[in-house]
N, C-alpha and C positions, 0 to 999 in steps of 0.2 A: 229625196226624198223630203226632208226639211223645206228645203225652198220652194219646193211646190206648194205644201201648207202654209208657208208664209206669204206666197203668191196670191192662194184661194181666199185666206183670210183678208188680205189686202183689199182683193176684188170684191168680197160681199160688203166688207166696210165701205167701200166706195159708192158700189151700188145704192145701199140705205141711205148713205149721203145726199145721194141726187136726188133718190125718190124723195124725202124728207123735205129738201129745198125746193124740188119743183112743185110739191103739195102747197108750200105756204104763198099766200097772199102777200103780195109786196108792190107798194106804190109809194114813187117818188113825188114831190111836187118842188121841183129845184134840188136843192142840195139836201131836203127834208126826206127822211127815209120812213116810210110807215109799214106797218107788219100787222095780219091779224091772226090774234088767236082764239081761236073758239069763235064765238059770234061778235067778237069786240075788236077794233082795232086801235094800235098801240103806235107811240113815236117807237122806230127800232135804233137801238144803240148799238153798235156792234152786235147784233144779232139778237141783243139783249131786250126783253119788254122795258119799256120808258112809259112814261106818264100816257094815260087813256085819252083817246081822241075823240073829240065832239064831232061828228062825220055831217051834222047838219050846218055848220058853223065853219067859215075862214075867217083867218085874222090877216089884214092886209094894211099896206101903205103905200101910198102913190108916191112918186117921185116930185121933188121939189115940193112936196107937203100940201099938195092938191088935195083939195075936197072930194070926196067919193061921189058926192050930188054932180059933179062935173064931168065924171068919167061917163063916155059913150059905150055900154054893153053890149049894143047891136055890131060894135067894130070888131068884135070877139064872137061874133055869132052867138050871144046871150042876151037874153030877158034880163030888164034890170033887177039886178039883188037887193035885196032887201038888207038897208044898214039898221042894227038891232039898237044900237046904243049911243051912235054919235062919235065924233072922235073922241078919242082917248089915248092916255100914255105918249103924247107927243106926236101923234100924227099918224096912230092904226084906228082901224075901222073893225068892227066884226059885222062880216056879211050872212045873211040866212040862205043855204041851201035848199032850193025847190024842190020838192017831193018828186022824183023821176029823174032827178038830174047824177051823173056821177061826181060825188064832190072833187074828187082826184081829177077827172077833167077839167072841169070848171076852174080848178086852181093852176093847172098847167096852159089853159088858154089865157088867164089873166098874166099869169108871169111873163108868158110868149108873148103878149103885146107889148111888152118893152116899155110900159108906164108904171110900173108897179116895182117899189125897192124891194118889197116882201110880200110873200104869200104863204101861208102854211095854214094848216090844221089849227082850230082851237084844242086845246088841252084841258083835263083836270087834273087839279092839283088836290094831293094827298096832305090830309090834316091831320097832324101827329094827337096820339090819343095823352101824350106825355104833359103832366102839371110844369110850368115854368121852375126853373131852381131857383126862386127869388122867396128869400124870407118874407116878404110884405103881401105875396100874390096869396088869393084868399083870404087875408085878412081886412079888408078894407081899406087898404091904405093907398091903393091906388086911384086914378080918378074915375070911380064910376063903371068901373067893366061891368058891373052886372047890369047895369041900365042899358050898355050897347049890345049887351048878349056876349060878350068875349067867350066865357066858357062854351058854350057853342057854337062858338064859330068855327 
């Protein structure tokens, strides 16, 4: 009788686990995994919620450091995507995804073209509320942190 109870508990647990994972929205762009919690998308790290994802922007870099202006988007059946800030961080570009397009499908198309080294969703960074452990911080001893708005950054 105890064996039947154990099997029943295992079956119920397994059923709920399958249902839970079947309901989760999971997307991949290459090796990057994204999951939807509520109405928001996040990087998924071992099934845990990572950084929040900005689904309106992809971060990309072309092979050999090529400029995004030279990429022909029609080769992957996409209209030209808007570069929102130019080249940054040694060869990356931030592309805006037009309304109506699935950002994950756009990312997969770009990556499968073979012309990109990196394609991933842009993420939001969490800023800490912790005051730095620096005896001079807040005493005006640093180079004009107030002028650049560091305390609100």
